[in-house]
Every structure is written in C-alpha cells, then in structure tokens.
C-alpha positions as CSV (number, residue, x, y, z in Angstrom):
1,M,92.1,71.3,119.8
2,P,90.8,75.2,119.4
3,N,91.6,77.1,116.4
4,I,94.8,78.6,116.2
5,S,93.9,81.3,113.7
6,R,90.6,82.1,116.2
7,L,93.2,82.3,119.1
8,I,95.3,84.7,117.0
9,F,92.7,87.0,116.5
10,M,91.5,87.1,119.7
11,R,94.8,88.7,120.4
12,P,95.6,91.4,118.4
13,R,98.6,92.8,120.9
14,S,100.7,89.4,120.6
15,V,100.1,89.2,117.1
16,L,102.1,92.6,116.5
17,L,104.2,92.2,119.1
18,L,105.3,88.9,117.1
19,L,105.6,90.7,113.8
20,F,107.4,93.4,115.5
21,Y,109.9,90.5,116.9
22,V,110.3,89.2,113.2
23,L,111.0,92.6,112.1
24,C,114.0,93.5,114.7
25,A,115.1,89.9,113.4
26,A,115.3,90.8,109.9
27,V,116.7,94.2,110.6
28,L,119.3,92.8,112.9
29,L,120.1,90.3,110.1
30,S,120.1,92.9,107.1
31,A,122.4,95.3,109.5
32,G,125.0,92.4,109.8
33,I,125.4,91.3,106.1
34,G,127.0,93.3,103.5
35,A,130.7,94.0,101.7
36,V,131.9,94.4,105.3
37,D,130.2,91.4,107.4
38,I,129.4,92.9,111.2
39,P,128.3,90.0,113.5
40,P,124.7,90.5,115.5
41,R,126.1,91.1,119.0
42,T,128.5,93.7,117.7
43,V,125.4,95.2,115.7
44,L,123.7,95.5,118.9
45,S,126.6,97.2,120.4
46,L,126.9,99.7,117.8
47,I,123.3,100.6,117.7
48,T,123.8,101.6,121.3
49,K,127.1,103.8,120.8
50,P,125.8,107.1,119.1
51,P,128.4,108.2,116.3
52,F,131.3,110.1,117.1
53,T,130.6,110.6,120.7
54,D,132.8,109.5,123.5
55,A,131.7,106.0,123.4
56,W,133.8,106.1,120.0
57,E,137.0,106.6,121.8
58,H,136.9,103.2,123.6
59,I,136.1,100.7,120.7
60,P,138.5,99.1,118.4
61,A,139.9,100.4,115.2
62,L,138.1,97.5,113.4
63,Q,134.7,98.2,115.3
64,T,135.2,102.1,114.5
65,Q,135.0,101.1,110.5
66,Q,132.2,98.6,111.6
67,A,130.4,101.7,113.3
68,I,130.8,104.2,110.5
69,I,129.1,101.7,107.6
70,L,126.5,100.5,110.1
71,W,125.5,104.4,111.4
72,D,126.4,106.0,107.5
73,I,125.0,103.4,105.3
74,R,123.2,100.4,106.1
75,L,120.5,101.9,109.2
76,P,119.6,104.7,106.8
77,R,118.7,102.2,104.3
78,L,117.1,99.9,106.7
79,A,115.3,103.4,108.3
80,L,113.7,103.9,104.6
81,A,113.1,100.4,103.9
82,I,111.1,100.1,107.3
83,L,109.2,103.5,106.3
84,T,108.9,102.5,102.3
85,G,107.3,99.5,103.3
86,A,104.9,100.6,106.2
87,S,103.5,103.4,104.1
88,L,102.9,101.4,101.0
89,A,101.3,98.4,102.6
90,V,99.0,100.6,104.7
91,A,98.1,102.9,101.6
92,G,97.5,99.5,99.9
93,S,94.9,98.5,102.6
94,A,93.1,101.8,102.8
95,M,92.9,101.5,99.1
96,Q,91.7,97.9,99.3
97,A,89.0,98.8,101.8
98,L,88.1,102.0,100.0
99,L,87.9,100.8,96.4
100,R,86.3,97.1,98.4
101,N,88.5,95.5,95.5
102,P,91.4,93.0,96.9
103,L,93.4,93.8,93.9
104,A,93.7,97.7,94.4
105,E,97.4,98.6,95.1
106,P,99.3,102.1,94.7
107,S,101.8,100.8,92.0
108,L,98.6,98.9,90.3
109,V,96.2,101.9,89.8
110,G,98.3,104.5,88.9
111,V,99.1,106.4,92.4
112,S,102.8,105.3,92.3
113,A,103.1,105.9,88.7
114,G,101.6,109.7,89.2
115,A,104.4,110.4,91.6
116,A,107.3,108.9,89.5
117,L,105.9,110.9,86.7
118,F,106.0,114.0,88.3
119,T,109.4,113.3,89.9
120,S,110.6,112.4,86.2
121,A,109.4,115.6,84.7
122,G,110.9,117.7,86.9
123,I,114.0,115.9,86.5
124,V,113.9,116.1,82.5
125,L,111.9,119.5,81.5
126,G,112.3,121.0,85.0
127,G,115.9,122.8,84.4
128,Y,116.1,125.9,85.7
129,K,112.8,125.7,87.4
130,L,113.7,122.7,89.3
131,T,116.7,124.9,90.5
132,V,114.6,127.4,91.9
133,L,112.5,125.2,93.6
134,Q,115.5,123.3,94.8
135,D,116.5,126.6,96.3
136,V,113.6,127.0,98.0
137,M,112.4,123.8,99.5
138,G,115.8,122.3,99.7
139,E,115.3,118.3,99.8
140,L,111.8,118.8,99.8
141,A,111.3,119.7,96.2
142,L,111.1,116.2,95.1
143,P,108.8,114.8,97.5
144,A,106.7,118.0,96.8
145,L,106.4,116.9,93.1
146,A,105.8,113.5,93.8
147,F,103.0,114.1,96.2
148,S,101.0,116.7,93.7
149,G,101.6,113.6,90.8
150,S,99.9,111.1,93.4
151,L,97.5,113.7,94.4
152,L,96.6,114.8,90.9
153,V,96.5,110.9,89.9
154,S,94.1,110.2,93.1
155,I,91.5,112.8,92.5
156,L,91.5,112.2,88.5
157,I,90.7,108.6,89.4
158,Y,88.3,109.5,91.9
159,K,86.4,112.1,89.6
160,I,86.4,109.9,86.7
161,S,84.5,107.1,89.0
162,S,82.1,109.2,90.7
163,H,78.5,110.5,89.3
164,Q,76.2,112.0,91.1
165,S,77.6,111.7,94.6
166,K,77.8,107.6,93.9
167,T,81.4,106.0,93.4
168,S,81.9,103.0,90.9
169,M,84.8,100.8,92.3
170,T,85.0,99.2,89.5
171,L,85.2,102.1,87.3
172,M,87.7,103.5,89.9
173,L,89.9,100.4,89.5
174,L,89.8,100.5,85.7
175,A,90.6,104.1,85.5
176,G,93.6,103.4,87.7
177,I,94.8,100.7,85.6
178,A,94.5,103.1,82.4
179,I,95.9,106.3,83.8
180,N,98.6,103.7,85.1
181,S,99.5,102.8,82.0
182,L,99.7,106.4,80.5
183,C,101.9,107.2,83.1
184,V,104.3,104.5,82.7
185,A,103.9,105.7,79.1
186,L,104.9,109.3,79.3
187,I,108.0,108.0,82.0
188,G,109.2,106.3,78.8
189,L,109.2,109.5,76.5
190,L,110.9,111.2,79.3
191,T,113.4,108.6,79.1
192,F,113.7,108.5,75.3
193,I,114.2,112.4,75.6
194,A,116.4,112.2,78.8
195,N,120.6,112.6,78.5
196,D,122.6,110.2,80.0
197,A,122.9,111.5,83.2
198,Q,118.8,112.2,83.1
199,I,118.6,108.4,82.1
200,R,120.5,106.9,85.1
201,T,118.3,108.4,87.2
202,L,115.2,108.0,85.6
203,T,115.8,103.9,85.5
204,F,116.1,105.0,89.2
205,W,112.9,105.7,89.6
206,S,111.0,103.0,87.5
207,L,113.1,100.1,89.2
208,G,113.1,101.4,92.8
209,S,116.3,101.4,94.6
210,L,116.9,102.1,98.6
211,G,120.6,103.3,97.3
212,S,120.3,107.2,98.1
213,A,119.1,106.7,101.6
214,T,120.6,109.1,104.2
215,W,119.7,110.2,107.6
216,S,118.0,113.7,105.7
217,T,116.1,111.4,103.3
218,V,114.8,109.7,106.1
219,G,113.8,112.2,108.1
220,I,111.7,113.9,105.1
221,T,110.3,110.7,104.2
222,A,109.2,110.1,107.7
223,C,108.0,113.7,108.2
224,L,105.7,113.2,105.1
225,S,104.9,109.2,105.3
226,I,103.8,109.1,109.1
227,I,101.2,111.8,109.2
228,G,99.5,109.9,106.2
229,I,100.2,106.9,107.9
230,I,98.4,107.5,111.1
231,V,95.4,109.4,110.0
232,L,94.6,106.1,107.8
233,L,94.9,104.1,110.9
234,R,92.6,106.6,112.7
235,K,90.3,106.0,109.6
236,A,90.5,101.9,110.0
237,G,87.0,101.6,112.2
238,A,85.2,103.9,109.1
239,L,86.9,101.6,106.4
240,N,85.4,98.7,108.1
241,A,81.6,100.3,108.4
242,L,82.0,101.1,104.4
243,A,82.5,97.4,103.9
244,L,79.2,97.3,104.9
245,G,78.2,99.5,101.8
246,E,78.0,103.2,101.4
247,S,74.6,103.5,102.6
248,Q,75.0,101.2,105.7
249,A,78.1,103.4,106.5
250,G,76.0,106.4,106.1
251,L,73.5,105.5,108.5
252,L,76.0,104.7,111.1
253,G,76.9,108.4,110.7
254,I,79.8,108.2,108.3
255,S,80.2,110.8,105.8
256,I,81.3,108.7,102.8
257,S,82.7,111.7,100.7
258,R,85.0,113.0,103.6
259,L,86.0,109.7,104.1
260,N,87.0,109.2,100.6
261,R,88.8,112.5,100.4
262,T,90.7,112.1,103.3
263,C,92.0,108.7,102.4
264,V,93.1,109.8,98.9
265,V,94.9,112.7,100.5
266,C,96.8,110.3,102.8
267,I,97.4,107.8,100.2
268,A,98.9,110.6,98.1
269,L,101.0,111.7,100.8
270,S,102.3,108.5,101.9
271,V,103.4,107.1,98.7
272,G,104.4,110.0,97.1
273,A,106.7,110.8,100.1
274,V,108.3,106.9,99.9
275,V,108.4,107.1,95.7
276,S,110.4,110.6,95.7
277,M,113.0,108.8,97.8
278,T,112.8,105.1,96.2
279,G,111.2,105.1,93.0
280,I,108.4,103.0,91.9
281,I,108.5,99.7,94.3
282,S,105.9,97.2,93.3
283,F,103.0,95.1,95.1
284,V,104.1,95.4,98.8
285,G,100.6,97.0,99.1
286,L,99.1,93.9,97.6
287,V,101.0,91.3,98.9
288,A,101.1,92.8,102.9
289,P,97.9,93.2,103.4
290,H,96.2,90.1,102.0
291,I,99.3,88.1,104.3
292,V,97.3,89.7,107.2
293,R,94.0,89.5,106.0
294,M,94.5,85.7,105.1
295,T,96.2,84.8,108.8
296,L,94.0,86.9,110.9
297,G,91.0,88.4,109.2
298,P,89.4,91.5,107.7
299,D,89.2,93.8,110.2
300,Q,90.8,96.8,109.5
301,R,91.8,97.8,113.1
302,L,94.1,94.4,113.2
303,V,95.0,94.7,109.2
304,M,96.4,98.4,108.8
305,P,98.9,97.9,111.8
306,A,99.7,94.2,110.9
307,S,100.3,95.3,107.2
308,A,102.4,98.2,108.0
309,I,105.2,95.8,110.3
310,V,104.4,92.9,107.5
311,G,105.2,95.5,104.4
312,A,108.5,96.8,106.3
313,I,109.7,92.9,107.0
314,L,109.6,92.3,103.2
315,V,111.2,95.6,101.6
316,V,113.8,94.4,104.6
317,C,113.9,91.4,102.9
318,A,113.7,92.4,99.7
319,D,116.5,95.0,99.8
320,L,118.8,92.6,101.4
321,I,118.6,90.0,98.5
322,A,118.8,92.7,96.1
323,R,122.3,94.0,97.6
324,T,123.9,90.6,98.4
325,V,122.4,88.1,95.5
326,V,124.7,89.4,93.0
327,A,127.4,91.9,94.9
328,P,129.0,94.0,94.8
329,T,126.4,95.0,92.1
330,E,123.1,95.4,93.2
331,I,119.8,94.1,92.0
332,P,117.0,97.1,91.7
333,I,114.6,96.3,94.5
334,G,111.6,96.7,92.4
335,I,112.8,93.8,90.5
336,I,112.6,91.7,93.9
337,T,109.2,92.8,94.9
338,T,107.8,92.2,91.4
339,L,109.4,89.3,91.0
340,I,107.3,88.1,94.6
341,G,104.2,90.1,94.1
342,V,103.2,88.6,90.4
343,P,103.2,85.3,91.5
344,F,101.1,85.9,94.5
345,F,98.9,88.3,92.0
346,L,98.4,85.5,90.0
347,L,97.2,82.9,92.7
348,L,94.6,85.8,94.2
349,L,93.1,85.4,90.6
350,F,92.9,82.0,90.6
351,R,91.3,81.9,93.9
352,M,88.8,84.5,92.8
353,R,88.0,82.5,90.0
354,Q,86.7,79.8,92.1
355,H,84.1,82.0,93.0
356,I,83.0,83.4,89.4
357,Q,80.7,81.5,87.4
358,L,82.6,81.9,83.8
C-alpha cells in the first residue's frame, strides 16, 4: 500500500486546495454562529449580496438584520482573523528557517512584543505627539508604530547575534527571548502608570482580540501584511538552501546577508501590521508550520503557503471559541491560542529531548 504522506507530498496543489476548503468551511461555520445565528445557506446567500445595493430590497426584514450583522461585524472580523493567522504563520515559518531552529516564533523571540511595546508607548506616552501623528497618518499611525517596534527589535536581535559577518543562531534565539522579556516588563510598567482608559486598551494589546475589526482596519492590515507575506513566499527557495548551511547556500549564489535583511524586514512588516490591530496572539507562528512540516515535509515552497492557510484556520477557530464559549462575554483570543500552543510547545521539547544526550 503506498505511503499516504508521500502521495500528499507529491501533490502540493491538492494539499493546498484541501486546506483551502477546510478554511472555507471554518469561515462559513464561524460566520453563522453568534448572538444571532445565521444558517450556512443564508450566509452563502448574503455573501453574494453586497450591502445596501438593489439586492437588499428583495430580502425579508430578518435577513436584512442578519446581513447587517454579517457584513458589518462578522466578515471584517473573519477577514482580520485570516490575515492575522496567515501573517503570523508565514513569519514563524520564515523565522524558523532563517534561525534554523524549530522553536523560533515571533511572539517567543520578541518581534510581537516589540510591536506591542511601541504601540503601547504611543498610547500611554504619546499624548499630543500621537494626536499629531494620527492627524498626519490617520489609521496608519498605530501600524507605523508597531512596525517600527518589530523592526527595531528584529535588527537588535540580528546585531547581537552577528559578529564578523557570521550569525550565531543560538545567540539570536537567546537574545530574542531576553528582549521579549524586556518588552513584556516595559509593557507592564506602562500599564502601571496608565490611567483607567489606557489600562483597558493595554489589556487588549497584551491578550489579543479581533473585536476592533472594521473594513478600514482590514484594508490597512492587508496592504501591509500581504507585502511581507508575498516577499517571504518568494524567498522559500533561498530558505531551503539555507537549511544546508550558510557556506553551502553561498556556493549556490545566495547572498546570505541580503536574505537575512529581507526576511527580517518582511517579518517585522507582516507581524507589526497584525499586532497593531489585534495585540499579541501567541504560538500561531509555532504551531502552524510544525503541523505542516510533520505532515508534508520540510520544503519551504510548500510549508509556507500551507502554513498560511493552517494559521488562518487556527485563528478563525480560536476566535470562534473565544466569542462563544462564555457568551456574551468574550475571552481574549491570545488566551485561547496560548492554551493550544503551550502543550504543543512542550510536546516539541519532549520530542527534541529524545535526540539530545543529557
């Protein structure tokens, strides 16, 4: 009997198509469940009717209410969930390939925390300067702060771990963990000096939520994060070569320094964009790539796009759990992803322990 995993690995388009169908099913289920339940057939019907067009004149009053809920609340939230999951998963996959460490992930090595720190500092300390920045940049103000924070942390980690044109992956991971702890501590300090309104906002950043999703925030996040995702996907072949070692990749004509810089900037861009809108959502960038690699193999040309879809599925399902388990109260989505990710992380550690001589 042929090996199923080998057959799947030989048909990447079939795998991606299957994952896409699973994502569509998760979106359809999540769009229909909530304070107002909408049957799947009605969801499909209303999605094909753009809001406030002639098509709305011919639907019953109940479906009009359902259409408003679907288009104004649930679809923007689902779109942001998909962008968040895809961005974090692709960034995590690229980071693991770049660091050649399977435990690397944006929220573990400080990239997400750096974005949240700069955003939190802008909220608590910005005052008039933040108002001016928002007047100039509009809704891009907070994403710009988040990108600056994630980029600065990424560059700092890279500089600490590099010496004489060589990069220590161990130092990079350790530096990321240390900087992540520092950022979390500084966010805690900002929370201590914040007023009541700012504390509520900072709680959102530290625990993660998709509750602020609107079509405008989705558009801003998409414009920034998709650029980073596309560039990282185009670097999949180079990241495959990097798995052989920097010297071997150099012999294949790959500029290691340019690859590192490009990946660092794109990871910061995609992670900063989503963190500025959702806060810190942990472990998606760790879990999604590992699920794909354990099933389909290590080829980044398949791992990265498949991870994007798996990450989107994880965040969509986590958000569904977060807003329905204790309804009408909403659990921060970061708590759900952490409850899923920590056992998975510990399982990886136990598996790695078998290959290490203690």
